[in-house]
FIKOLDREN-388740 format. One record per residue: x, y, z of N, C-alpha, C in turn. Coordinates in pm, whole numbers, always signed. Example, Ala and Ser with C-alpha at 12.3 -4.5 7.8 and 13.67 -1.06 7.14 Angstrom:
// FIKOLDREN-388740
    nc1    nc2    nc3   cac1   cac2   cac3    cc1    cc2    cc3
  +1319   -569   +780  +1230   -450   +780  +1320   -330   +780
  +1285   -225   +708  +1367   -106   +714  +1290     +3   +787
//
This chain:
// FIKOLDREN-388740
    nc1    nc2    nc3   cac1   cac2   cac3    cc1    cc2    cc3
  +5367  +3146  +4032  +5481  +3182  +3950  +5491  +3334  +3936
  +5381  +3400  +3903  +5383  +3546  +3887  +5319  +3616  +4005
  +5293  +3541  +4114  +5235  +3595  +4236  +5097  +3657  +4209
  +5017  +3587  +4130  +4881  +3629  +4102  +4788  +3540  +4183
  +4721  +3599  +4282  +4638  +3523  +4374  +4523  +3450  +4308
  +4462  +3512  +4206  +4349  +3449  +4139  +4390  +3322  +4067
  +4510  +3320  +4009  +4557  +3199  +3943  +4582  +3088  +4043
  +4630  +3122  +4162  +4648  +3022  +4267  +4514  +2960  +4306
  +4412  +3043  +4318  +4280  +2993  +4358  +4220  +2904  +4250
  +4229  +2946  +4125  +4175  +2867  +4015  +4253  +2737  +3999
  +4384  +2745  +4008  +4467  +2625  +3998  +4440  +2527  +4111
  +4420  +2578  +4232  +4389  +2491  +4345  +4255  +2422  +4328
  +4158  +2494  +4273  +4027  +2435  +4248  +4036  +2322  +4147
  +4106  +2344  +4037  +4118  +2240  +3935  +4201  +2123  +3985
  +4300  +2149  +4072  +4379  +2040  +4128  +4291  +1953  +4219
  +4206  +2015  +4299  +4116  +1939  +4386  +4019  +1856  +4302
  +3964  +1914  +4195  +3874  +1838  +4108  +3947  +1723  +4040
  +4072  +1743  +4002  +4153  +1637  +3941  +4176  +1522  +4038
  +4207  +1555  +4163  +4230  +1452  +4264  +4101  +1373  +4288
  +3988  +1441  +4299  +3861  +1371  +4319  +3831  +1279  +4201
  +3858  +1326  +4080  +3834  +1244  +3962  +3925  +1121  +3961
  +4049  +1136  +3999  +4141  +1022  +4000  +4102   +919  +4105
  +4050   +962  +4219  +4005   +868  +4321  +3886   +788  +4269
  +3797   +853  +4197  +3679   +785  +4143  +3717   +682  +4037
  +3832   +698  +3972  +3875   +605  +3868  +3931   +475  +3924
  +3940   +460  +4055  +3989   +336  +4115  +3891   +225  +4079
  +3940   +118  +4018  +3847    +12  +3977  +3795    -67  +4097
  +3665    -86  +4101  +3602   -168  +4203  +3521   -277  +4133
  +3508   -389  +4199  +3443   -505  +4136  +3293   -511  +4161
  +3244   -439  +4263  +3103   -452  +4295  +3044   -316  +4331
  +2913   -311  +4341  +2847   -188  +4380  +2874   -155  +4526
  +2893   -256  +4610  +2925   -233  +4750  +3062   -167  +4762
  +3158   -214  +4684  +3290   -153  +4684  +3285     -9  +4636
  +3204    +17  +4536  +3187   +153  +4486  +3122   +242  +4592
  +3029   +186  +4668  +2965   +262  +4776  +3066   +296  +4885
  +3151   +199  +4920  +3255   +227  +5020  +3354   +332  +4970
  +3388   +325  +4843  +3478   +426  +4785  +3413   +564  +4791
  +3286   +573  +4757  +3216   +701  +4763  +3206   +753  +4905
  +3184   +664  +5001  +3179   +703  +5141  +3315   +754  +5188
  +3421   +687  +5147  +3555   +731  +5183  +3587   +868  +5124
  +3557   +887  +4996  +3584  +1016  +4931  +3504  +1127  +4996
  +3377  +1102  +5025  +3296  +1206  +5089  +3346  +1237  +5229
  +3397  +1137  +5301  +3454  +1160  +5433  +3580  +1245  +5427
  +3664  +1219  +5328  +3786  +1299  +5312  +3752  +1443  +5277
  +3656  +1462  +5189  +3614  +1597  +5151  +3555  +1670  +5271
  +3472  +1601  +5351  +3414  +1662  +5470  +3523  +1700  +5570
  +3619  +1610  +5592  +3729  +1639  +5684  +3807  +1763  +5638
  +3836  +1770  +5508  +3911  +1884  +5457  +3832  +2014  +5471
  +3702  +2009  +5445  +3619  +2129  +5461  +3615  +2175  +5605
  +3608  +2082  +5699  +3610  +2119  +5841  +3746  +2175  +5881
  +3853  +2122  +5823  +3987  +2175  +5848  +4000  +2319  +5800
  +3950  +2345  +5681  +3954  +2481  +5626  +3865  +2575  +5709
  +3750  +2525  +5752  +3659  +2608  +5830  +3718  +2643  +5967
  +3793  +2553  +6028  +3851  +2579  +6160  +3981  +2659  +6152
  +4050  +2656  +6039  +4175  +2731  +6022  +4172  +2815  +5895
  +4084  +2913  +5885  +4073  +2988  +5759  +4197  +3072  +5728
  +4271  +3114  +5830  +4388  +3197  +5803  +4498  +3118  +5731
  +4503  +2988  +5751  +4605  +2906  +5683  +4573  +2888  +5535
  +4443  +2897  +5498  +4402  +2872  +5360  +4351  +2997  +5291
  +4365  +3113  +5353  +4307  +3236  +5299  +4360  +3270  +5160
  +4486  +3238  +5132  +4543  +3270  +5000  +4481  +3187  +4890
  +4419  +3074  +4925  +4364  +2983  +4825  +4212  +2987  +4817
  +4148  +3068  +4900  +4003  +3074  +4905  +3952  +3205  +4848
  +3830  +3207  +4801  +3768  +3327  +4746  +3698  +3405  +4855
  +3767  +3444  +4959  +3709  +3525  +5068  +3746  +3669  +5050
//
């Protein structure tokens, strides 16, 4: 809104934490289902980290580099 880069970075961090928290709130009936949900969430996070690592120029405005 005011073109402040630090606010973009902090807001992006809290948005990512909010999304992770909302995924964890998905109700599962068993421990196996919860394990699959955790595996899925960790896979998505790993994929996103590899995407950022391979294309840092696309995410430079949102990273603390």
